[in-house]
N, C-alpha and C positions, 0 to 999 in steps of 0.2 A: 504493500500500500504506500509506504514512504517513497519508494522509487517511482511509482505512478504519480504521486503528488508532486515530486520534484520535476518529473518530465512535463507534467501539465503546467507547472509554474514557469518552466523554461519556455514552453511554447507560447504562454500568454505574454511573457516579457518580450519575446521575439516579435509577436504579432503587434504589440503596442509600439515597439520601436519601428517596425515597418510602416505602421500607420503614421507615426510621427514624421518619418522621412518623406512620406508621400504628401505631407501637408504643404510642402513648398519651402522656398528659401527663407521667407520671413518667419514662418513658424519655427523652422529649424534653428535660426539665429536666436530667437526668443528663448527657446528651451535650452539652448547651449549657454546663453547668458545666465539664466536661472540656475542651471547646474553648476556653473562656475561660482556664482555667488553663494550657492548652498555649501560649497566646499571651502572657498577662500575666506568668507566672513567668519565662520566658526573657528577655522584654523588660525586666522589672525588674532581673534579674541583669546584663544588659548595661549598663543605666543606672548601677547601683551600681559595677560594676567600671570603668566609664569615668569615674566622678566622682573627681577628684583629692582632694577633701575627704572621701572615704569612709573609714571605719575601716580600719586596717591589718590587723587580725586577721580570720581567717576567720569566727569567731563574730559579730564585729561587722558584717561585711558581710552575713552571712546574716540577721541581725536587720534590717538596712536593707532587704534584699530583702523580708522579711516586711511591714515597714511600708509599702513601696511597693505591694505586692500588696493589702494591706488597704485602703489609701486608694483605690486604683483600683477595687476591687470593692465599696467602701462597706461593709466589714465591720469597721471600726475600725482594725485594725492596731496594737492596744495592745501594749506591751512590759512584761514582768514575769513573776511566777510563772505556771506553766501554768494553774492554776485561774482566775487573774485574766484571762488571755488567753482561755480558753474562755468565761468569763462575758461578756466584752466582745463576743466573736464572736456568742454566742447572742443578746445584746441587739440587736446590729446586724442579725442575720437577722430577728428578730421585728419590729423597726422597719421593715425593708425589706418584709416581708410585709404589714404593715398599710398602709404607704404605697402599695404596689403595688395592694392591694385597693381602697383609697380612690380611687386614680386610675382603676382599672378601672371602678368603679361610676359615677364622674363621667362617664367617657368613654361608657359604655353609656347613661347617661341622656341625654347630649347627642345621641348618635347616634339614640336612639329619638325624641327630639324633632325632630331634623332629618328623620328618615324620616316622622314624622307630618305635618310641614309639607309635605314633598315629596308625600305622598299627598293633601294638600288636605282634611284632616279638621278643621282649626281653624275657628272661627267668625269671620265677617266682622263687624267692629265699625264699621259705617257707618250713616249716616242720610241720607235724601234721595237714595239711589243707585237705580240701575235693576237689577233682577234678571232674568236670562235663564235659563229652565229648559229643559234639553234641548240636544241637539247634532245639527246637520244642516248642510247647505251654506248654509242660511239664516242661520246665526250670523254669517257674514262680512259680508254687507250690513247686517244688523241692527247689528252692532258699529260698522261704519264710519259708518252714519247717526247712531247715538247719539253718536259722537265729534264728528261735524260739528254736531249739534244743541247740544252742550255746549261748542262752541268759545269762546263768549264768557263761560263760567263760570270762576270762579277755581279751583274745586275740584269735581271730579265723579268718579264711580266707576261701573263696571259689574261686577256680580258674576254669574259664570256657574256654574251647577251642572249637572253631567252625569255619567253613569256611565262616565267616561273618565279615563285617567291625567292628572293635573294638569299634569305637565311636557309631555306631548304636546299638550294643549289650548293651553298658553302658547306653544309653539313654532309651532303652526299659525296661531294668531292673530297672532303676531309677523310671520310671513311674509306674511299676507294683509291685515293692518291695521297697516301700519308706522308711519304718521303718526298718533299718538294725541293730540297736543297736550297739554293738561293733564288729560286723562281717564285714569284708571288702570283697567285691566282685571284683575280678580281672579278666578282660577279655583279651583273647589272640586270635589272628587270626591264623588259620592254619588248615590243613587237619587232621582229627582224624584217618585216615588210613595210615599216614606217620609216621614211628617211629622217624625220625629225627625232625619232628615238634611236636610230642607228648611231647618231653622233655621240651618244653617251659613252661609247667605247672607242672614240677617236680613230675611226678607220683611215682617216687622211694621213695620220702620222705613223700608222702601223707598218711593219715590214711584211706582214702576211695576213690575209683574211681567209679563214676556212668556213665554208658553208656546209653544215651537216645536213644530210637528208633525214627528215623526220619519218616516223613509221606511218603506215596507213596508205590507202590508195591515192590520196591527194598529196603525198610527200613531194613528188617531183614538181608539181605545180607550185608548191610552196617554195622550193629551191629557186625556181625561175623568178618568182615574185621578189624573193630576197635579193637576187642578183640585180634585178631592175631597180630596186630600192637603193642598193649600194651605189649604182651608177648615178642615181639622183642625189644621193648624199655626198658623193665625191665625183662631181661631173667631169673634172679634168683628169680623173683616173688616179692621181697620186702616184706614189712609187711603190705601193704594196703589191705583193703577189696574191692573186685571187685563185683559190682552189675550191672547187665544189664537186659534188657527186650526185648523180641521179640514178635511180634504180632501173628504170626501163629504157631500152635502146631507142624506142620511138620518141623519147623526150630529149635525147642527147643533143641533137642538132639545135633544138630550141634553146636549151640551156647554154650551149656554146655561143649562140648569137647574143643571149642576154649577158654573158660574161665578158664579151668583147674580145678583141684580138689578143690581149695580154693575159686573159684568164685561162685556167686549165680546168676542164670538166671531165670527171671520170664517169664511166658507165659501168655500174655494178654488174649488170647482167653479162655484158660483153667480157669484162675482165675475169669474172668467176668462171664463165664457160671456157675461156682459153686456158686458164690454169688447171681446171678440172681435166681437160684433155691432155695437156702437157704432163701433168702428174700421173695420169692413168697410164701413159705410155713410158714414163720414166719414174718408177717407184722411188720415193725418197726425195723427189724434187721439191715437195712442199716444205721440207725441213731446210733446204737450201734457201728458198725465198724467205722463210721465217728468220733465218740467220741474217740475211742481207737487209731486210726491211726494218727490223727493230734496232734500237740504238744500244742494245746490250752487248752485241758482238761487233762484227766488222761490217762496214757500210761503204757506199760509193763516195769517193771524193775526187777532186781534180787538183793537179799540180802543174805549174808552169813547165814547159819543155826545157827551158834554161839551157844548160850545156848540151842537152840531147838534141837541140835544134840542128837540123842538117843530117842527123843520123836516121836510121830506119826504125819503123815500129817494131820489127823483129828484134832489133838490138835493145829496144826499150824494155822488152819483156823480161830480160834478165838484168836490168839495171836497177831494180828495186828489190832488195833482198827481203824486206819485211812487208811488201805490198804486192798485190797482183795487178798487173796492167791488163786492161780489158778493152780500151778504146780511146778515141780522141774527141775532144771538144774543140772545133775549129773556131777561129777568130770571129766568124760571122754568127756563131751560136749553133751551127749544125753539128749533130752528134753522129759519130760513126763507130759502132761496136765491131770489134774483131776485124779491123781493116786488113788489107793485104800486108804481110810481113815486110815487103819491100817498099812500102809507102814511106816517103820522107817526111819527117816532122818539120813543120814551119815554125818560125820564131814566135808567131802569135798563137800557136796551138797549145792547148792544155791536155794533159794526159789523164784519162779516167782510170782510177785505180780502186781496188778494194783494199781497205786498210782499217786498222783498229781505230784510228783517229786521224784528224787532218795533220797533226804534227808528227805522225809516224811514217808518213809517205816521204821518205828521204832517200835520194839516190845512193845505193850501195851496190856495186857490181857483184853479181853472183855467177857470171859466165864461167869463171874458173872452177866452179864446183861441179860442172857437168861431167858425168861418167859416160863417155862415148860408147864404151864397150857394152854397156847395159841397155842401150837403146835398141828397140826392135822395130821392124817395119812390117806392119800387117795391113793388108788391103781391107778397107772397111767392108763389113759383111753386107751382102745385098739384103734389101728389105723383103720380108716375107709376109704373106697375108696373116691377119690377126683375127681372132674370134673374141668379140667384146660383148659385155652384158651391161645394159643400162637399166637400173631399177628405180622407178619413179618418173614423174613427169610434172614439170612446172613451166613457167614462162621462159626459163632459161634453157630448157631442154632442146628446143630447135637450134639454138646457137651451139650447143654441145655437139649435136649430130653434124651440123655443118662444119664445125672445126675438125671433128674426127675425119670427115671426108677429105680435108686438106692435108692431114698428117699421115694416114695409114697407106699401106701399099695396096695396089689394085687386087681385088678379089677378097678383101677383108669383109667380115660380116659382123653386124650389130643386132643383137636381140634386145628389144625394148619391152619391159613388163611394167604396166601401169593400169590404174583404174580409169584414167581419163580416156574416154572414147575418141576425143579429138586428137589424141596422140597418134592413133592409127591412121587417121586421115592425113595428119601432117607428115607422117613417115612415108605414106604412099604418094603424096602429091608432088614431092620434089624429086627430080631426077639427079642422081649423084654419080660422080665419075669413078670413084674407087670403092665405095662402101655400099654393101647390100644390107638394107634395113628390114627387119621383120618385127611386127608388133604382136604382142601377146597380152590380152586383157587379163587382169588379175590384181589382187591385193598383195602388195609386197610385204605386208606385215603378217600374212597368212603362211605358216610354215609348210602347208601342203602345196602351195603355189611354188615356193622356193625349192621344195624337194623334187619337183618334176623337172627342174632346169638343169640338173647336173652342174651346179655352180663351180666345183673345182676344175672342170674341163675348160673353162674360159681363161684366156690370157690375162684379162683384166676385168674388174667389176667396178662400176661407178654407181654410187648411191646418191640420189639427189632428193631434196625435200619435196614431198607431195602432201597436199592438204587433206586428202582422203575423202571418205564418204561424208554423209550429212551429219555424222556424230561430231558435234563441236563442243562437247562438254569440257574440254580442256582449254578452250579459247580464252577464257578469262584469265589464264595465267599471264598473258601479256597484252594488256589493254592497248598498247601502242600499235602492235601488229599481231593480232591473234592468229592469222593464217600462218605466219612464219613460225610461231611458237608451236602450233599443232603439227606443222611439217617436221620440226625437229623431234617432237615426241615420237612420231611415226618412224623417223629415221633411226632413233635409238632402239625401237622394237625390232626393226629390220636387222640392225647390226647384231642384236642379241641372237637372232636366228642364224645369221651367217656365221657367227662364232661357233655355234653348236654344230653347224654343217662342217666347218673346218676341223673341229676336234674329232668329229665322227669319222671323217675321211683321212685324218692325219695329214692334211695338206695345208700349205700356207697360201692363203688367197692374196692376190695382188688387188688391194682394195683402196679405192679413193672415195672419200665421203664429203658431201657438201653440207654445211650447217650454217645457221644464221647467228646463233648465240655461242660465244666462246665458253660460257659456263656449261652448256650442254656437252661440249667436247670433252670436258673432264669426266662426265658421266658415261661416256661412250664405252660399251663393252668391246674394245678392240685391243690388239696387241700394242705394246709400247713402241713409239716411233712410227705408228701408222700414219698414212697421209690423210690430212683433213684440210679442206678449204673452208675456212670460216669467213663468210662474206663480210660481216660487220667489222671484224678485227682487221682483215686484209685491207679493206678500203681505208680504214683509219690509219694504218701504217703507211699506205701509199700517199694519202693526203698530207701526212706529217712530213714525209721525206721530200715531197715536191715543194711544200711551203718553205722548207729550209734551203733547198737547192733546186730552183726551177728547171734547170737543164735535165733533171732526172725524169721529167715528164716524157721527153723524147727517148730517154734510155729505156724506160719501162714499156713504152709503146713498141719499140723494136723487139724487146725481150718477149713480149706477149704475142707478137705477130708471127704467123706461120712462115712468112716470106723472109724474115730477117734472121739474125743470129740469136740463139737461145741456149740455155744451160742444158747439158746432157750428162748422164751418169753412164760412163762407158767402162768396159773391162780394163782394169789397170794393166793386165798382161798384154794388151794390144800396144802398149807404149814402152814398157820397160820389162825386162825379164822377170818373170814371177818369182817371188821369194828372195830377190836380190836387194840388199840394203844399199840405197843410193841417196844422195842429197835430192831434195824435192826439185831442185833446179834441173835435174835430169828429165823429170816428167814434163817440166815447162818447155825444155828444148825439144823433146820428142813431139809434144803437141804443136809447137811452132812449125815444125816441118810438115804438119798436116793442116796448116793454116787454122789452128785452134789456139785458144788461150786456156791453160790449165789454172784452176783457181782453188783446188782442194781435192779431198778424197773422202771415201766412206768405207769403213771396215765392215765387212759382212759379219764377222764374228761378234761384233759389238753393236750391230744394227738394232737389236731388240732390247738389250739390257745395258749396254755400256754408256759412259758419259756422252751426252749429246748424240746418243744413238749411233755412235761410230763416225759421226760427221766431223770433219775438220776443214774449215774454210780459211784460206790465206795462211798456210803454214810458212815458216821461215824457209827460204829456198836453200839455206845452208844446213837445215835440219835433215838428218838422215832418217829415211822411212823405209819400211819393208812391207810391200803389198803383195798379197797372194793372187792367184788366178781368180778367186771369188770376190775380190775387192773391186771397188769402182774408183775411177778417176773422174772428177767433176771438171768439165771443160765447157767453154763458151765456143760454140761452133754453129755453122749454118745447118739448117734442117736437111 
């Protein structure tokens, strides 16, 4: 009962207080004044009566009480004639009113400014910084790579503009990009398609502007609008490098027009399709690109020809002991990968190298390390027809099929298994020169469908994301792009069944998998070192590399093109006698004689379990290595 009475009393007091507050400002001030007087007057009387030095008369003590109350409430407490006392109290109240109003105005102004800063509406006053427009999962690898790229800079900044709460952006970036070194990440709230709000991140003074493609079907249109808004915000173009990405190939031309002649626009569908095909035919190639695209290992750099001007490109190959020479950047800005070894270097040329950092690309001659007796001459093996399997179908699948037709030898066959009936029509509608395509309807997540295919008999298997049937129960996992999330889920299920097939047949499948989310790659039931093309992370790395070094746009364009030079993993025994320990310069010289650039190797014995999966990019040319007949040499060569 006592507890119920206490609860009831508390509720009544709370109700009366709520009623008092609802009475308005005047009522609230009146009650506060009465409450103060109810506390201050008795307390002042106690103090006066307890003071031994207080006046002995009642009037004197009452006067002392008045003085104590006046000083406590800051209303003067003057003593004298009534008119004098009233005047002093009036002046004190007026002063209190004005001071309170002034403090309130100052507090309001400060709070308004704090709220403005919290909303992220202030202008970033930076120069030489990197601007990132938009917000998606790609922001995290982009920010991490930019931080790594600026690790040797004394002062660097990244400004992010997105229609998202500033504090939320900062908290998410802090959780995903914890180690920032000396790089500051500044977030601002605003629409990326409004020129007036774009100026908040100062794109005019930035060294680079990256436009991220948002998720959803309207993402490409948003990228185009952002590029147009950027042109309006910086009409003269400024000096910044503009890098953007669109998902669908049909929007690529439009985005390039919006970006202008100095902009670089990547097409996700086209690049992913090309890499899927290259990696399917060269297992382990995805690891090579991963090593070259992130800033954790070796990357592309350029160095001036210097004393090498007038000498040949072939001589330059062995002139950098700690870097791998792969091409030339001519004075006019044109890039040439793997040029003829007899080509003479001009004084204005820059040499494209793969190196650990820009300060490690130092000329150190390694020609004296070549072991001529170990070099072998093997005629390149003639191409043979291949038997390929494509599991799944999406908007990128037609590009994959077309790219395969450019790479494979005549007489090759491709079996396509997918739910999409339109895939069969697409396969039958196009005439191809080298590739015979057959469509088989079926659910790639159904083990019965996979069991009928004799998967181990194929030379290579490609698994791409497929949205699947009408069951969209998992779509809510990714509100930004539920279709891609569902496709990754189905891919994981398919990989699980493929692993069971490989274990049952005791065969090692040559498997290349496309995924949208890098987090799903970590969940994939596949062997260590397997080939994954993660579209989101891949495009993020490419955009970051091009923003730091614009010439790389042309480098990657040639690498991904079937007509140019690209990376290959070839038997090491075709270059140097198997099992013989020689300086790596010997492999470089042997590759040079075949008009190729050797950039590294991969050990088969460590491909599944060893560090870096047996991959070694840019070894010191003076380093002695022993490669067996089962190991691979990584070379840059024409297809």
